[in-house]
Legacy VTK file of the C-alpha trace (Angstrom):
# vtk DataFile Version 3.0
C-alpha trace
ASCII
DATASET POLYDATA
POINTS 107 float
-6.837 -25.473 -25.980
-7.672 -26.571 -22.646
-4.858 -29.068 -22.435
-2.386 -26.159 -22.932
-4.092 -24.200 -20.145
-3.811 -27.189 -17.720
-0.245 -27.776 -18.632
0.611 -24.142 -18.236
-1.116 -23.886 -15.047
1.043 -26.841 -13.660
4.252 -25.375 -14.974
3.385 -21.810 -13.358
2.563 -23.843 -10.066
5.739 -26.149 -10.009
8.132 -22.836 -10.925
6.318 -20.893 -7.764
7.045 -23.422 -5.365
10.340 -23.889 -6.831
10.902 -20.272 -6.403
9.406 -20.255 -2.637
11.614 -23.252 -1.655
15.094 -21.272 -3.239
14.212 -18.236 -1.118
13.696 -20.450 1.923
16.888 -22.117 1.132
18.977 -18.883 1.193
20.615 -17.789 4.004
18.683 -15.036 5.525
16.059 -15.446 3.057
13.370 -16.060 6.049
13.955 -12.402 7.209
13.004 -11.286 3.944
10.047 -13.598 3.788
8.978 -12.518 7.124
9.061 -9.018 6.496
7.105 -9.466 3.233
4.243 -11.235 4.745
4.155 -8.916 7.847
3.835 -5.983 5.327
0.527 -7.522 4.356
-0.823 -6.193 7.701
0.184 -2.419 7.319
-2.927 -1.451 5.976
-4.587 -2.224 9.334
-1.870 -2.707 12.110
0.457 0.178 10.445
4.085 0.237 9.172
5.971 -2.570 10.835
3.231 -3.269 13.079
3.080 0.266 14.913
-0.632 1.054 14.502
-1.738 5.233 14.554
-5.437 4.038 14.934
-7.672 2.085 17.147
-6.460 -1.333 15.696
-3.840 -2.910 18.044
-0.290 -2.702 17.353
1.723 -5.759 16.627
5.370 -4.202 17.219
7.117 -5.052 20.017
4.591 -7.873 21.300
5.837 -11.306 22.203
5.832 -13.843 19.468
4.305 -16.543 21.294
1.337 -14.018 22.249
0.903 -13.117 18.649
1.272 -17.139 17.572
-1.391 -17.817 20.129
-3.964 -14.678 18.931
-3.380 -16.032 15.210
-4.155 -19.560 16.149
-7.277 -18.476 17.984
-8.260 -16.815 15.043
-7.734 -19.496 12.688
-9.733 -21.852 15.072
-12.558 -19.821 15.287
-12.026 -19.287 18.904
-11.427 -15.717 18.770
-14.412 -14.030 16.915
-13.692 -11.171 14.641
-14.908 -9.414 11.463
-11.896 -10.106 8.966
-9.058 -11.516 11.325
-10.964 -15.138 11.013
-10.419 -15.021 7.164
-7.083 -13.626 7.097
-5.245 -16.056 9.585
-7.030 -19.219 7.766
-4.778 -17.830 4.677
-1.465 -18.631 6.510
0.323 -21.547 7.262
1.666 -21.799 10.979
5.262 -21.251 9.715
4.185 -18.023 7.899
2.355 -17.120 11.372
5.416 -17.838 13.209
7.844 -15.873 10.964
5.426 -12.754 11.054
5.221 -13.294 14.788
9.014 -13.310 15.387
9.354 -10.243 12.733
6.690 -8.153 15.011
8.277 -9.092 18.021
11.630 -7.655 17.307
10.070 -4.340 15.907
10.180 -1.274 18.424
6.904 -0.121 19.719
LINES 1 108
107 0 1 2 3 4 5 6 7 8 9 10 11 12 13 14 15 16 17 18 19 20 21 22 23 24 25 26 27 28 29 30 31 32 33 34 35 36 37 38 39 40 41 42 43 44 45 46 47 48 49 50 51 52 53 54 55 56 57 58 59 60 61 62 63 64 65 66 67 68 69 70 71 72 73 74 75 76 77 78 79 80 81 82 83 84 85 86 87 88 89 90 91 92 93 94 95 96 97 98 99 100 101 102 103 104 105 106
């Protein structure tokens, strides 16, 4: 039983990796990937990065500024209650995609 579970997990991981690579390989797929990644920020930073609360808006900020902020959180240079943990969950490529997406959103 344990061998079947391990085999199933390996196959599932391979399928997920193949799907992610196929999505990235399609023309325009990074636009959708960026949007989907950015949607994870909506709970705190608002829809499309336009905050209506005390949390800073991300929409319209320069991509380089957003990348630098996320890297500072990721590296522990910028203390926070939650952003340090969230930033560590993203690759540099994902951070760049989200930063580009938010930089193109109207304020």
